[in-house]
C-alpha positions, 0 to 999 in steps of 0.5 A: 219268027213270032212269039204269041202271049197265051197268058201275061201272068201277073206281068210280063213287059219287053225291057232292055237296059233303058232310056240312058241319058234321058233323064235330064229331059225329065223321061224316066230311065226303066228297063230291067230291074236286073240287067245282070240277068238279062245281059248274061241271057243275051250272051248265052244266045249271042245277042249284043248285050243290051238287047231287049227281052221278057221280063216275067215276074212272079208266075203264070206268064205262058207263050208260044213260038210259031217257029223254031227259036234259041232262048235262054231263060235266067234271072229268079227260078220261076219254075219254067216247064216247056210243053209240061217239062222242066226246062233248066236255066242259064243255058242256051235252049232250043225251042221247037216250033209250036212249044209253049213256055210256062213259068209255075212260080217263084222258087227263088228270086221275083223275076225271070228273063227270056233272051230270044236270039234275034232280039224282040222286032219293036221299034225304040222310043227315045233310045230303048225298046223298053216298056214304061207303061205309066207313060204308054211308052216302048215295049208292045203298044207302051204296056204290059204283055196281054193274052193275044199279043204276037211278037215279032223276033229278029232275024238271026246271024250266021252264029246264031243259026249254027248254034240253034241247029246244033241244039236241034240236032242234039235233042237235048240242053246243054250240060254246061250252064252259067255258075250265076252265083257270082251275081244272083243267090235269090235268098230270103235274106240279103246283105245290101251294101250301100255309100253313104247318101248326101244326107246321111250325116243329117240323120239322127245318130240313132237312125244312123245306128239302126240303118247300118245295124238293123234288119229290114223287111221288104213290104208289099209296097214294092213296085218297078218305081221303089221298094219300101222297107219296115223296120226302125224309123229313120228320122233326121236330127233336125228338120231341114227343107231340101231341094229337089235333086237327081236320083238314081236306081238304088237311091234310098230316100227316107219319106216322113214315115220314116220307112226307107224306099229303095228307088228302082228301074222306074224310079221319078227323074229327081226326088226331095226326101233326104237320102241316106244311102245309095246301093252299089251297083254290084248289089243291085241285081239281088236287090232287084230280085228280092220277094216281098217279106225278105229281109235285108241289112244294109252295110255301108262300104267305101267307094273304092270297095263299091268300084272293086266289086263292079270291076269284080263282076265285069271280069266275070262277064268278060270271062263268061263271054269268051267260055260261052263263045267256045262252047257254042261255037267250037263243038263243045255244046254238051261238054 
């Protein structure tokens, strides 16, 4: 089975969970910006949770399947259409041979994910299929997808084949779907919870107050490496020379401009700017889905609160896995 790219749109790349454990060698993690949406998509089509899918950014991406496929579309609502008809999200979908899937543009969120039963058959590089275009590694030929590219799809398991046949016989989509509001809202204004960064106490009292009470706007200077926010400038109380240290997804650095930059999936491995905060893991999906000009407020929480929110998400995922398994394998496909 193959997928043919008819139009790449703004950007479409192959992403999984990234190159975990390679930062110590100076290798960028990369991977899906909204891992939770990709994870749920893979659960819906009975892939392993970290399998690679297609990350679609903003609008215009169009692809055609050369054989029948079982897919799921999650993440931001980029108004997907199949052969000109609106197609629902957050559920398993049968895609007939010759069908074309198009993303018209964002109704909410920024990134959509297409999980495909069987996964995308590209080789792993440094333990991941994720595309990191700047280094020309991973994905399809180490780059974003282009018109004419053809992606091979892996073999289906017996369960995946049965689910696809069931949907094909129904000639409709399931009426049930994943209620993703616990992990994704796609709002124009979000509260982002953070832990205090290593250099939080070095910032002036005025800057600390501005960071925790002010409103910051996502600028157009936002990509897979980092999101730059405008608002009250953040300044250190006294200048100090800092050594470069390791950074991670969600680290909030403040350069000389005073504009906070939240590091994203393709962040560098180390950074020397002062770190005022660290976005908690549970809020990374809604951070990733912010559109330019979206507004955020930062709220400082404790490590205990951050852990509690992460455990809540993991409990949700475990319940979801059981529910999807029962719905797709015990005759409850349309219920």
